[in-house]
N, C-alpha and C positions, 0 to 999 in steps of 0.2 A: 526575483527568479534565482534558484538556487544553478548552480554549476553542476553536468550531469556529470559523477563519477565510475568512471571506469570497471567493469564487472559489478557494477550494484545495479539494483533495480527495489522499484517500490513494492510494500507486498499490501497485495486488494485487500483480501480477509479481516489481514490483521488491522487494518488503516480504519475496513467499519466494525469489527469488532470493539474497538475501541475507541472509536465514535459512540458507537451501541456506550457501553460502559459511563460515556465520562459523559453523557448524556443523562441518562440515567440517573450517576450521581448528585447533577444539577437537580434531579427532579422531573424531566420532560422522557419522556418514552419516543422512541423512534423507530420503523421500522424501518423494513431493506425499501420497499417501497414510500416511504416514505422519503429519503433518504435519494432514489431515484430519483423520482417527480423529481424535485425540489434539482437534481443533477440535469434533468432531462434530457432522459435516457429511461427505454423503456426497462421494465423489468426485465422482459426477457435477453435486453443486452446485457440489468447491470448480475444476474445468478448466472452466469456466462462468468463474463470477468471477475465473480468473485469465485466460481466452484476452478474456471483455469487459472486463476492470480496471473488475468492477463488483463491490464487496462495502462489507455494511453497517461503518459504524463498527463496532460490533460485535464484527466480526469481529475491528479491526486490536486495539480495547483485550483481546479472547481471546487471540489470539497474544503483545501483549506480557505478557498476566500467564503463560501457557504455558510461553513459550517466554522467558524473562525471564531469564537469561542470554546466551541469545543476539543475541537484537533489545532486549537492555531496554525505553528510552525512545524507542526509534528511530521515524526520520517519514517517509516519503521522502512526497516529496508535488508535487503536480501543480496551477503557478495555474495557472488557466482563463482569457485573453482574451478580452473582450466582443468582438464580433465588428464590431461599428462599430468606425467608424473619425473620428474629430472633422476637419471640414477646414482648422475655425479650428484646430489646432494646426500641423495642416503650413502653412498660407501662413506662420504664425508665425517658423521657422524658418529661410525663403526671404532 
């Protein structure tokens, strides 16, 4: 398992979309329901993860294990930038 980076989180919808795309490229049709069943989670939970883009890291690890042939060690991540803006840095640019 990879060490978690600070200010970075995996993106559930993009990971699912890429999984489905790679499976389709291999001639296999994967549905949300089939993925949820393989992960052992209810489809309602899966839809919540997809809509809110909030899934536990264990789900991503399980996805990479269950669908290794399609996503292997793929990590689609989002960098979370702090809301604060350092005005000292802005002054240096002028």
